[in-house]
TORMAR-668395 format. One record per residue (C-alpha): residue number from 1; x negated, y negated, z negated. Coordinates in steps of 0.02 Angstrom, whole numbers. Layout:
r resi=NUM east=X north=Y up=Z
...
! end
This chain:
r resi=1 east=-4557 north=-7771 up=2223
r resi=2 east=-4455 north=-7815 up=2070
r resi=3 east=-4466 north=-7993 up=2009
r resi=4 east=-4441 north=-8032 up=1825
r resi=5 east=-4387 north=-8195 up=1745
r resi=6 east=-4520 north=-8257 up=1625
r resi=7 east=-4415 north=-8391 up=1541
r resi=8 east=-4400 north=-8294 up=1378
r resi=9 east=-4589 north=-8277 up=1356
r resi=10 east=-4663 north=-8397 up=1229
r resi=11 east=-4829 north=-8479 up=1271
r resi=12 east=-4945 north=-8582 up=1163
r resi=13 east=-5095 north=-8668 up=1242
r resi=14 east=-5246 north=-8687 up=1129
r resi=15 east=-5406 north=-8635 up=1217
r resi=16 east=-5486 north=-8537 up=1359
r resi=17 east=-5452 north=-8366 up=1282
r resi=18 east=-5275 north=-8303 up=1308
r resi=19 east=-5193 north=-8164 up=1208
r resi=20 east=-5035 north=-8082 up=1275
r resi=21 east=-4930 north=-8012 up=1131
r resi=22 east=-4806 north=-7867 up=1150
r resi=23 east=-4675 north=-7851 up=1013
r resi=24 east=-4607 north=-7691 up=938
r resi=25 east=-4444 north=-7597 up=957
r resi=26 east=-4290 north=-7701 up=917
r resi=27 east=-4403 north=-7854 up=924
r resi=28 east=-4412 north=-8020 up=1014
r resi=29 east=-4551 north=-8132 up=1080
r resi=30 east=-4517 north=-8255 up=939
r resi=31 east=-4581 north=-8125 up=814
r resi=32 east=-4757 north=-8184 up=858
r resi=33 east=-4732 north=-8370 up=820
r resi=34 east=-4823 north=-8366 up=655
r resi=35 east=-4970 north=-8269 up=723
r resi=36 east=-4976 north=-8380 up=878
r resi=37 east=-4996 north=-8534 up=768
r resi=38 east=-5140 north=-8453 up=675
r resi=39 east=-5224 north=-8399 up=837
r resi=40 east=-5205 north=-8576 up=904
r resi=41 east=-5297 north=-8640 up=750
r resi=42 east=-5440 north=-8527 up=807
r resi=43 east=-5431 north=-8602 up=983
r resi=44 east=-5349 north=-8447 up=1058
r resi=45 east=-5199 north=-8470 up=1173
r resi=46 east=-5059 north=-8344 up=1167
r resi=47 east=-4913 north=-8281 up=1267
r resi=48 east=-4777 north=-8183 up=1176
r resi=49 east=-4696 north=-8073 up=1307
r resi=50 east=-4509 north=-8039 up=1308
r resi=51 east=-4513 north=-7852 up=1339
r resi=52 east=-4326 north=-7845 up=1373
r resi=53 east=-4343 north=-7936 up=1539
r resi=54 east=-4430 north=-7781 up=1609
r resi=55 east=-4270 north=-7682 up=1580
r resi=56 east=-4146 north=-7810 up=1647
r resi=57 east=-4129 north=-7734 up=1819
r resi=58 east=-4121 north=-7550 up=1772
r resi=59 east=-4230 north=-7410 up=1706
r resi=60 east=-4416 north=-7442 up=1689
r resi=61 east=-4528 north=-7293 up=1646
r resi=62 east=-4680 north=-7319 up=1537
r resi=63 east=-4801 north=-7305 up=1683
r resi=64 east=-4697 north=-7429 up=1782
r resi=65 east=-4706 north=-7553 up=1640
r resi=66 east=-4896 north=-7546 up=1639
r resi=67 east=-4900 north=-7588 up=1824
r resi=68 east=-4770 north=-7726 up=1806
r resi=69 east=-4858 north=-7810 up=1660
r resi=70 east=-5025 north=-7806 up=1748
r resi=71 east=-4943 north=-7876 up=1903
r resi=72 east=-4871 north=-8018 up=1798
r resi=73 east=-5042 north=-8064 up=1731
r resi=74 east=-5138 north=-8035 up=1891
r resi=75 east=-5014 north=-8132 up=1996
r resi=76 east=-5036 north=-8295 up=1901
r resi=77 east=-5168 north=-8427 up=1926
r resi=78 east=-5280 north=-8415 up=1774
r resi=79 east=-5417 north=-8542 up=1734
r resi=80 east=-5465 north=-8478 up=1564
r resi=81 east=-5616 north=-8374 up=1515
r resi=82 east=-5525 north=-8210 up=1483
r resi=83 east=-5366 north=-8119 up=1434
r resi=84 east=-5332 north=-7998 up=1293
r resi=85 east=-5183 north=-7887 up=1257
r resi=86 east=-5109 north=-7866 up=1083
r resi=87 east=-4971 north=-7740 up=1053
r resi=88 east=-4878 north=-7688 up=897
r resi=89 east=-4798 north=-7515 up=878
r resi=90 east=-4692 north=-7494 up=1036
r resi=91 east=-4789 north=-7640 up=1109
r resi=92 east=-4950 north=-7548 up=1070
r resi=93 east=-4892 north=-7395 up=1167
r resi=94 east=-4840 north=-7505 up=1312
r resi=95 east=-5009 north=-7592 up=1305
r resi=96 east=-5097 north=-7424 up=1318
r resi=97 east=-5007 north=-7389 up=1482
r resi=98 east=-5062 north=-7557 up=1549
r resi=99 east=-5243 north=-7525 up=1498
r resi=100 east=-5245 north=-7356 up=1586
r resi=101 east=-5199 north=-7433 up=1754
r resi=102 east=-5346 north=-7458 up=1871
r resi=103 east=-5395 north=-7637 up=1904
r resi=104 east=-5300 north=-7709 up=1755
r resi=105 east=-5334 north=-7892 up=1709
r resi=106 east=-5377 north=-7869 up=1524
r resi=107 east=-5549 north=-7892 up=1445
r resi=108 east=-5506 north=-7835 up=1268
r resi=109 east=-5359 north=-7765 up=1171
r resi=110 east=-5291 north=-7753 up=994
r resi=111 east=-5172 north=-7608 up=959
r resi=112 east=-5076 north=-7617 up=795
r resi=113 east=-4984 north=-7466 up=724
r resi=114 east=-4987 north=-7381 up=894
r resi=115 east=-4957 north=-7197 up=939
r resi=116 east=-5050 north=-7116 up=1086
r resi=117 east=-4916 north=-6983 up=1099
r resi=118 east=-4840 north=-6822 up=1033
r resi=119 east=-4933 north=-6670 up=1094
r resi=120 east=-4804 north=-6534 up=1062
r resi=121 east=-4659 north=-6518 up=1184
r resi=122 east=-4541 north=-6473 up=1042
r resi=123 east=-4586 north=-6635 up=951
r resi=124 east=-4555 north=-6737 up=1109
r resi=125 east=-4386 north=-6654 up=1134
r resi=126 east=-4336 north=-6690 up=954
r resi=127 east=-4390 north=-6872 up=971
r resi=128 east=-4289 north=-6892 up=1131
r resi=129 east=-4136 north=-6828 up=1039
r resi=130 east=-4164 north=-6948 up=894
r resi=131 east=-4192 north=-7096 up=1009
r resi=132 east=-4036 north=-7053 up=1111
r resi=133 east=-3938 north=-7074 up=950
r resi=134 east=-4021 north=-7242 up=917
r resi=135 east=-3980 north=-7295 up=1096
r resi=136 east=-3797 north=-7253 up=1070
r resi=137 east=-3790 north=-7354 up=909
r resi=138 east=-3879 north=-7502 up=988
r resi=139 east=-3765 north=-7506 up=1140
r resi=140 east=-3595 north=-7465 up=1072
r resi=141 east=-3598 north=-7471 up=882
r resi=142 east=-3582 north=-7611 up=757
r resi=143 east=-3737 north=-7718 up=786
r resi=144 east=-3769 north=-7768 up=606
r resi=145 east=-3751 north=-7588 up=548
r resi=146 east=-3875 north=-7537 up=683
r resi=147 east=-3999 north=-7669 up=624
r resi=148 east=-3978 north=-7620 up=442
r resi=149 east=-4006 north=-7436 up=482
r resi=150 east=-4159 north=-7475 up=587
r resi=151 east=-4242 north=-7582 up=455
r resi=152 east=-4201 north=-7457 up=317
r resi=153 east=-4320 north=-7328 up=391
r resi=154 east=-4454 north=-7284 up=263
r resi=155 east=-4597 north=-7308 up=387
r resi=156 east=-4549 north=-7491 up=409
r resi=157 east=-4541 north=-7533 up=225
r resi=158 east=-4440 north=-7684 up=171
r resi=159 east=-4540 north=-7816 up=263
r resi=160 east=-4432 north=-7940 up=359
r resi=161 east=-4491 north=-7994 up=530
r resi=162 east=-4365 north=-8132 up=565
r resi=163 east=-4217 north=-8222 up=490
r resi=164 east=-4053 north=-8127 up=487
r resi=165 east=-3971 north=-8249 up=608
r resi=166 east=-4110 north=-8224 up=736
r resi=167 east=-4094 north=-8036 up=718
r resi=168 east=-3907 north=-8044 up=750
r resi=169 east=-3938 north=-8152 up=904
r resi=170 east=-4034 north=-8007 up=980
r resi=171 east=-3863 north=-7929 up=1014
r resi=172 east=-3867 north=-8019 up=1182
r resi=173 east=-4003 north=-7895 up=1230
r resi=174 east=-3916 north=-7740 up=1162
r resi=175 east=-3909 north=-7658 up=1335
r resi=176 east=-4097 north=-7676 up=1358
r resi=177 east=-4132 north=-7623 up=1179
r resi=178 east=-4027 north=-7467 up=1205
r resi=179 east=-4115 north=-7430 up=1369
r resi=180 east=-4285 north=-7446 up=1286
r resi=181 east=-4243 north=-7303 up=1169
r resi=182 east=-4226 north=-7193 up=1323
r resi=183 east=-4356 north=-7258 up=1446
r resi=184 east=-4490 north=-7300 up=1316
r resi=185 east=-4455 north=-7164 up=1189
r resi=186 east=-4607 north=-7082 up=1111
r resi=187 east=-4526 north=-6923 up=1172
r resi=188 east=-4532 north=-6984 up=1352
r resi=189 east=-4716 north=-7026 up=1338
r resi=190 east=-4844 north=-6903 up=1398
r resi=191 east=-4982 north=-6886 up=1266
r resi=192 east=-5126 north=-7004 up=1307
r resi=193 east=-5257 north=-6934 up=1188
r resi=194 east=-5364 north=-6857 up=1325
r resi=195 east=-5359 north=-7018 up=1426
r resi=196 east=-5418 north=-7138 up=1291
r resi=197 east=-5596 north=-7118 up=1350
r resi=198 east=-5545 north=-7196 up=1517
r resi=199 east=-5522 north=-7365 up=1434
r resi=200 east=-5684 north=-7459 up=1464
r resi=201 east=-5645 north=-7624 up=1377
r resi=202 east=-5667 north=-7657 up=1190
r resi=203 east=-5513 north=-7602 up=1091
r resi=204 east=-5477 north=-7638 up=909
r resi=205 east=-5360 north=-7511 up=830
r resi=206 east=-5270 north=-7583 up=678
r resi=207 east=-5172 north=-7487 up=548
r resi=208 east=-5109 north=-7527 up=374
r resi=209 east=-5200 north=-7456 up=225
r resi=210 east=-5035 north=-7386 up=158
r resi=211 east=-4974 north=-7319 up=326
r resi=212 east=-5050 north=-7145 up=310
r resi=213 east=-4979 north=-7074 up=471
r resi=214 east=-5033 north=-7216 up=585
r resi=215 east=-5199 north=-7240 up=498
r resi=216 east=-5239 north=-7058 up=537
r resi=217 east=-5183 north=-7084 up=718
r resi=218 east=-5293 north=-7238 up=734
r resi=219 east=-5445 north=-7148 up=663
r resi=220 east=-5424 north=-7006 up=785
r resi=221 east=-5398 north=-7127 up=930
r resi=222 east=-5558 north=-7220 up=888
r resi=223 east=-5654 north=-7056 up=881
r resi=224 east=-5600 north=-7021 up=1060
r resi=225 east=-5634 north=-7195 up=1127
r resi=226 east=-5815 north=-7248 up=1154
r resi=227 east=-5769 north=-7433 up=1162
r resi=228 east=-5650 north=-7435 up=1013
r resi=229 east=-5668 north=-7481 up=832
r resi=230 east=-5552 north=-7474 up=682
r resi=231 east=-5488 north=-7612 up=567
r resi=232 east=-5387 north=-7563 up=413
r resi=233 east=-5265 north=-7695 up=350
r resi=234 east=-5278 north=-7703 up=160
r resi=235 east=-5121 north=-7670 up=57
r resi=236 east=-5015 north=-7655 up=215
r resi=237 east=-4893 north=-7528 up=283
r resi=238 east=-4830 north=-7514 up=462
r resi=239 east=-4780 north=-7695 up=495
r resi=240 east=-4955 north=-7767 up=481
r resi=241 east=-4921 north=-7926 up=583
r resi=242 east=-4793 north=-7984 up=454
r resi=243 east=-4857 north=-7902 up=296
r resi=244 east=-5024 north=-7992 up=314
r resi=245 east=-5013 north=-8113 up=458
r resi=246 east=-5165 north=-8214 up=403
r resi=247 east=-5277 north=-8059 up=397
r resi=248 east=-5222 north=-8000 up=569
r resi=249 east=-5246 north=-8171 up=647
r resi=250 east=-5420 north=-8189 up=573
r resi=251 east=-5469 north=-8011 up=620
r resi=252 east=-5403 north=-8031 up=797
r resi=253 east=-5489 north=-8198 up=823
r resi=254 east=-5654 north=-8132 up=758
r resi=255 east=-5642 north=-7978 up=870
r resi=256 east=-5600 north=-8079 up=1025
r resi=257 east=-5743 north=-8201 up=995
r resi=258 east=-5879 north=-8070 up=979
r resi=259 east=-5928 north=-8102 up=1159
r resi=260 east=-5805 north=-7995 up=1256
r resi=261 east=-5761 north=-8140 up=1370
! end
């Protein structure tokens, strides 16, 4: 059984509820620091997971990640009252795979700007080709040019997640970032639409008011999930956690305190 170093995860103790946060593509655990402080003010502890540690020792398929994350959580002594999972974009897709594993340790989840999967084989093939190109740029190209091209994508808008120096420091993980574009590509993901009804815990799907594509995806997902509800982030695009951090923290805290634990 693979063992993963957890030193890069960031934890903040604040109360008996614990929220595990999964960052997006080309992200780091530190991206959640602002949100973690706000959750702590609401007496919710957090753990920002370094997703790259799951790719340190070689390929890790999406299904394997779900098992590994659940094993991480289930293998620790936990004295709190419950655990929730929060995932943004890539992290939201990874969270879905964890939630679809039997016997998972989560009592609630918040999925932000997440995609349950492409249904047409031709779309998946095209996405694999696109992500292979991103992988090549991440692994062997100029790192700053790669970052600039990534952040220039229209879907992401112009919202900055972290300081430029911190973004450049991510170059130490360029091998894992490149691998994620292959192993965790949306093109490598089997569509999960027909399995959403298997999730029996409360799930809050979050999408930005201005993110038409992902708002439509979230609405459809909620219609297929008996235990899900939708929250629309006002005046936000795709990067909800940084476009309106206060709103997401308040919405998440309110959702988690409705009695799910």
